[in-house]
C-alpha positions in Angstrom: -164.3 120.8 -11.4 -166.1 123.1 -9.1 -166.0 122.7 -5.3 -168.6 124.1 -3.1 -167.6 125.8 0.1 -169.2 123.0 2.2 -167.5 120.2 0.3 -164.1 122.0 0.6 -164.4 122.3 4.4 -165.8 118.8 4.8 -162.8 117.3 3.0 -160.5 119.3 5.1 -162.3 118.2 8.3 -162.2 114.5 7.2 -158.4 114.8 6.6 -157.8 116.3 10.0 -160.0 113.7 11.7 -158.3 110.8 10.0 -154.9 112.1 11.1 -156.2 112.7 14.6 -157.7 109.2 14.8 -154.3 107.6 13.8 -152.5 109.8 16.3 -155.0 109.0 19.1 -154.7 105.3 18.4 -150.9 105.3 18.7 -151.1 107.4 21.9 -153.6 104.9 23.4 -151.3 102.0 22.4 -148.5 103.6 24.3 -150.7 104.3 27.3 -152.1 100.8 27.5 -148.8 99.2 26.4 -150.6 97.0 23.9 -151.1 97.0 20.2 -154.4 95.1 20.4 -156.9 97.8 21.5 -160.0 95.9 20.3 -160.6 92.4 19.0 -161.0 93.9 15.5 -157.3 94.9 15.6 -156.2 91.2 15.6 -159.0 88.6 16.1 -156.6 85.6 16.3 -154.1 87.4 18.5 -156.8 88.7 20.8 -158.2 85.2 21.4 -154.6 84.0 22.1 -154.1 86.8 24.6 -157.4 86.0 26.4 -156.3 82.3 26.7 -152.9 83.3 28.0 -154.4 85.8 30.5 -156.5 83.0 31.8 -153.5 80.7 32.2 -151.5 83.5 33.9 -154.4 84.2 36.3 -154.7 80.5 37.1 -151.0 80.4 37.8 -151.3 83.4 40.1 -154.1 81.6 42.0 -151.9 78.5 42.3 -149.2 80.7 43.8 -151.6 82.0 46.4 -152.7 78.4 47.1 -149.1 77.4 47.6 -148.7 80.1 50.2 -151.8 78.9 52.0 -150.6 75.3 51.8 -147.1 76.1 53.1 -148.5 78.0 56.1 -150.8 75.1 56.9 -148.0 72.4 56.6 -145.4 74.5 58.4 -147.9 75.0 61.3 -148.7 71.3 61.4 -145.1 70.4 61.3 -144.3 72.7 64.2 -147.2 71.3 66.3 -146.3 67.7 65.6 -142.7 68.4 66.5 -143.9 69.8 69.9 -146.1 66.8 70.5 -143.3 64.4 69.6 -141.0 66.2 72.1 -143.7 65.8 74.8 -144.2 62.1 74.1 -140.4 61.6 74.2 -140.4 63.2 77.6 -143.4 61.0 78.7 -141.5 57.9 77.6 -138.4 59.0 79.6 -140.6 59.4 82.7 -142.1 55.9 82.1 -138.6 54.4 81.9 -137.8 56.2 85.2 -141.0 55.0 86.8 -139.8 51.4 86.2 -136.8 51.9 88.4 -137.0 49.3 91.2 -135.5 51.7 93.7 -138.4 54.2 93.3 -141.1 54.3 96.0 -144.7 55.6 95.6 -143.5 59.1 96.5 -141.1 59.1 93.7 -143.7 57.7 91.3 -146.2 60.4 92.3 -143.6 63.1 91.4 -143.3 61.5 88.0 -147.1 61.4 87.7 -147.3 65.1 88.4 -145.1 65.9 85.4 -147.1 63.5 83.3 -150.3 65.4 84.2 -148.6 68.6 83.0 -147.6 66.8 79.7 -151.2 65.6 79.4 -152.5 69.2 79.6 -149.8 70.4 77.1 -150.5 67.7 74.6 -154.3 68.2 74.9 -153.8 71.8 74.0 -151.5 70.9 71.0 -153.9 68.3 69.6 -156.6 71.1 69.6 -154.4 73.6 67.9 -156.1 76.1 65.5 -154.9 78.1 62.5 -155.2 81.9 62.1 -158.9 81.6 61.1 -159.8 79.6 64.1 -160.1 76.2 62.3 -158.8 73.1 64.1 -155.7 71.6 62.4 -156.3 68.0 63.3 -160.1 67.7 62.9 -160.2 66.4 59.3 -163.1 67.9 57.4 -164.8 68.9 60.7 -162.5 71.9 61.1 -164.9 73.7 63.4 -165.2 70.8 65.8 -162.7 70.4 68.6 -160.9 67.2 67.7 -160.0 65.9 71.2 -162.4 65.9 74.2 -162.5 64.2 77.5 -165.3 61.7 78.3 -166.1 61.7 82.0 -168.1 58.5 81.7 -165.2 56.4 80.3 -162.4 58.5 81.8 -160.8 58.6 78.4 -160.1 61.1 75.7 -162.0 60.8 72.4 -161.3 61.9 68.9 -164.3 63.9 67.6 -163.1 64.7 64.1 -163.2 62.5 61.0 -160.6 60.9 58.6 -160.7 63.7 56.0 -157.8 65.5 54.5 -158.6 68.9 52.8 -156.7 69.3 49.6 -155.3 72.4 47.9 -154.7 72.7 44.1 -151.2 73.6 43.0 -151.5 72.9 39.3 -154.2 71.8 36.8 -153.6 68.2 38.0 -151.8 68.4 41.3 -153.8 68.4 44.6 -152.0 68.1 48.0 -153.5 67.5 51.4 -153.2 70.6 53.6 -153.8 68.7 56.9 -153.6 65.4 58.6 -156.5 64.1 60.8 -155.8 63.4 64.4 -156.9 59.8 63.9 -153.7 59.3 61.9 -151.3 61.2 64.1 -152.3 60.4 67.7 -155.6 58.6 67.9 -156.2 55.1 69.3 -153.1 53.1 69.9 -154.3 50.4 72.2 -157.1 49.4 74.7 -157.2 50.0 78.4 -157.4 47.0 80.7 -159.0 47.8 84.0 -158.3 45.3 86.8 -159.6 45.2 90.3 -159.1 42.7 93.1 -162.5 42.3 94.8 -161.7 39.8 97.5 -158.9 37.7 99.1 -156.3 40.5 98.5 -154.2 39.0 101.2 -153.4 36.0 99.1 -152.0 38.1 96.2 -148.4 39.4 96.1 -148.4 40.8 92.6 -150.6 41.2 89.6 -149.1 41.2 86.1 -150.6 41.3 82.6 -148.3 39.1 80.5 -150.4 39.0 77.3 -152.5 42.2 76.8 -153.9 41.1 73.5 -155.1 37.7 74.8 -156.7 39.4 77.9 -158.5 42.0 75.8 -159.7 39.4 73.2 -161.1 37.1 76.0 -162.8 40.0 77.8 -164.4 41.3 74.7 -165.6 37.8 73.7 -167.1 37.3 77.1 -168.9 40.6 77.0 -170.2 40.0 73.5 -171.6 36.6 74.6 -173.2 38.2 77.7 -170.9 36.4 80.1 -169.5 37.9 83.3 -166.0 39.3 83.6 -166.0 38.9 87.4 -163.9 35.9 88.4 -163.4 33.8 91.5 -160.4 31.6 92.0 -161.3 28.7 94.3 -158.5 26.5 95.6 -159.3 22.8 95.7 -155.9 21.9 97.1 -152.6 23.6 98.0 -151.5 23.6 94.3 -154.8 23.2 92.4 -157.6 25.7 91.7 -160.7 26.3 89.6 -161.8 29.6 88.1 -165.5 30.4 87.7 -167.4 33.5 86.6 -170.1 33.2 89.3 -172.3 31.1 87.1 -170.1 28.6 85.2 -166.7 27.1 85.8 -164.2 28.6 83.4 -161.0 26.7 83.8 -159.1 24.4 86.2 -155.4 24.6 86.7 -152.3 24.0 88.8 -150.3 26.6 90.7 -146.9 26.9 88.9 -144.0 28.7 90.6 -146.4 30.2 93.0 -148.5 31.7 90.2 -152.1 31.4 88.9 -152.3 32.1 85.2 -155.3 32.7 83.0 -155.7 34.3 79.6 -152.8 36.7 79.7 -153.1 37.4 83.5 -150.6 36.2 86.0 -151.4 36.5 89.7 -148.4 35.8 92.0 -149.4 34.3 95.3 -148.2 35.7 98.6 -145.5 33.3 99.8 -146.2 34.4 103.4 -149.9 33.6 103.1 -150.3 30.8 100.6 -154.0 29.7 100.1 -155.1 26.2 100.9 -158.1 24.1 99.9 -161.3 26.1 100.5 -159.6 29.5 100.2 -160.4 31.8 97.3 -159.8 35.3 95.9 -161.7 37.2 93.3 -161.1 39.9 90.7 -162.9 41.9 88.0 -161.9 42.9 84.5 -163.5 46.0 83.1 -164.7 46.5 79.6 -161.7 47.4 77.3 -161.7 51.0 76.3 -160.0 52.4 73.3 -156.9 54.3 74.3 -155.2 57.1 72.5 -152.0 59.0 73.4 -153.7 61.3 75.9 -155.6 58.5 77.6 -152.4 56.5 77.8 -150.6 59.3 79.6 -153.5 59.9 81.9 -153.7 56.1 82.7 -150.0 55.9 83.4 -150.2 58.9 85.7 -153.1 57.4 87.6 -151.3 54.0 87.9 -148.2 55.7 89.3 -150.3 57.8 91.8 -152.0 54.6 93.0 -148.9 52.4 93.0 -148.9 51.6 96.7 -149.0 48.1 98.2 -152.7 47.8 97.4 -152.1 48.0 93.7 -150.2 44.7 93.9 -147.6 45.9 91.4 -150.2 46.4 88.6 -148.5 49.8 87.8 -145.6 47.8 86.4 -147.8 46.3 83.7 -149.2 49.8 83.0 -145.6 51.1 82.6 -144.9 48.3 80.1 -148.1 49.1 78.2 -147.1 52.8 78.1 -143.7 52.1 76.7 -145.1 50.0 73.9 -147.8 52.6 73.1 -145.4 55.6 73.3 -143.2 53.8 70.8 -146.2 53.3 68.5 -147.2 57.0 68.8 -143.7 58.3 68.2 -143.5 56.1 65.0 -146.9 57.4 63.9 -145.9 61.0 64.5 -142.6 60.5 62.7 -144.4 59.1 59.7 -146.8 62.1 59.7 -143.8 64.5 59.9 -142.2 62.7 57.0 -145.4 62.9 55.0 -145.6 66.7 55.7 -142.0 67.1 54.6 -142.6 65.2 51.4 -145.6 67.4 50.6 -143.5 70.5 51.2 -140.9 69.2 48.7 -143.6 68.5 46.1 -145.0 72.0 46.7 -141.6 73.6 46.2 -141.2 71.7 42.9 -144.7 72.8 41.8 -143.9 76.4 42.6 -140.8 76.3 40.4 -142.7 74.7 37.6 -145.5 77.2 37.8 -143.0 80.1 37.8 -141.4 78.7 34.7 -144.7 78.3 33.0 -145.7 81.8 34.0 -142.5 83.2 32.4 -143.3 81.4 29.1 -146.9 82.5 29.1 -146.0 86.2 29.8 -143.4 86.1 27.0 -145.9 84.6 24.6 -148.5 87.3 25.5 -145.9 90.0 25.1 -144.9 88.8 21.7 -148.5 88.9 20.6 -149.8 92.0 22.2 -147.1 94.2 23.7 -146.4 97.4 21.8 -143.0 97.9 20.2 -142.0 101.2 21.7 -139.4 102.1 19.1 -141.9 101.6 16.3 -144.8 103.2 18.2 -142.8 106.4 19.1 -141.6 106.7 15.4 -145.2 106.4 14.3 -146.3 108.9 16.9 -143.8 111.5 15.7 -144.7 110.8 12.1 -148.4 111.1 12.6 -147.9 114.3 14.8 -146.0 115.8 11.8 -148.7 114.7 9.4 -151.5 116.1 11.6 -149.6 119.4 12.0 -149.0 119.7 8.3 -152.7 119.0 7.5 -153.7 121.7 9.9 -151.3 124.2 8.3 -152.3 123.3 4.7 -156.0 123.6 5.5 -155.5 126.9 7.2 -153.6 128.3 4.2 -155.9 126.9 1.5 -159.0 128.0 3.3 -157.8 131.6 3.1 -157.3 131.6 -0.7 -159.5 134.0 -2.6 -159.6 135.5 -6.2 -159.5 138.9 -4.6 -155.9 138.1 -3.6 -154.9 138.2 -7.3 -156.8 141.3 -8.3 
């Protein structure tokens, strides 16, 4: 068989290129630490690796989500703890204000501290995270959740009821916040009372049934009836109450007291009314009251707790104690919910970590290069390549003239 010079050199080049290609592939496998350099190397294995990479990437996102969730919940937990401490202090002050030995000066001193607590809690309810979003505003995280309404002299919640959720696994979503409506929004309704005439006949004013008073007042307002009342005495122990238009009720003085729909008006024993005397009072429209409004109203009642208040501040103290207990219970429930979510998050993080280990091991079994085998192949192919070079060099120099 005769070989042309071109064919001889082409075959030598092909042999060297084949050896070089095998060597380059092994070197690339070692560099990239994978034995699947292209889908053609292992079509099934490549598709499995792509699926595992997606799962691993998803788990890494869940890990980042858990960091965000933990930051949010830890921050909320800290703020709620501070609010709870402040409410506990407000409750202690309310108990002190009920001390019968305290005079108006003492009560004003307590009111001053309550004003400071009001300011502190207002700031806490409008707490923001590191990106400037309000913690307790629900979905409206760019809207300040608590604002003061000058018209009603009450604080109002401006957020919504939403809870933003963060995904921690393919099926697990946890709330990252609690709306202010759950933690410290409306707890009761304010009852505004004012004596408008005959004050000298009244020794003390007391609200004995707040719910009944609120229900009656709201019903009268809804019906278009007046909430301004006059108590007309028809005898030393009998009276009639009217609203300026219609008679409302007739009754008998019992133990020196006039009672009507949750209100008890104790008569002045030194100036008992007789037939023909009267006194009047007005009930304001009930206003929804949240934690901040309750503290503000208590402070106002203590500041105005002189003789002209007719002891109404005592009813306000009783309201405050009931409402503070409700708020503390709500805050404690919210804290418990936050703690429960943190526990669930920790379990999810452990589960995701375990799944990630399994997925990475599966990916390694499919695609990771076996270094012992790869290095052995590298040395073998380097030897083959070097030998091919030497053989080609020697053979290409052969000539018949060498034998002449």
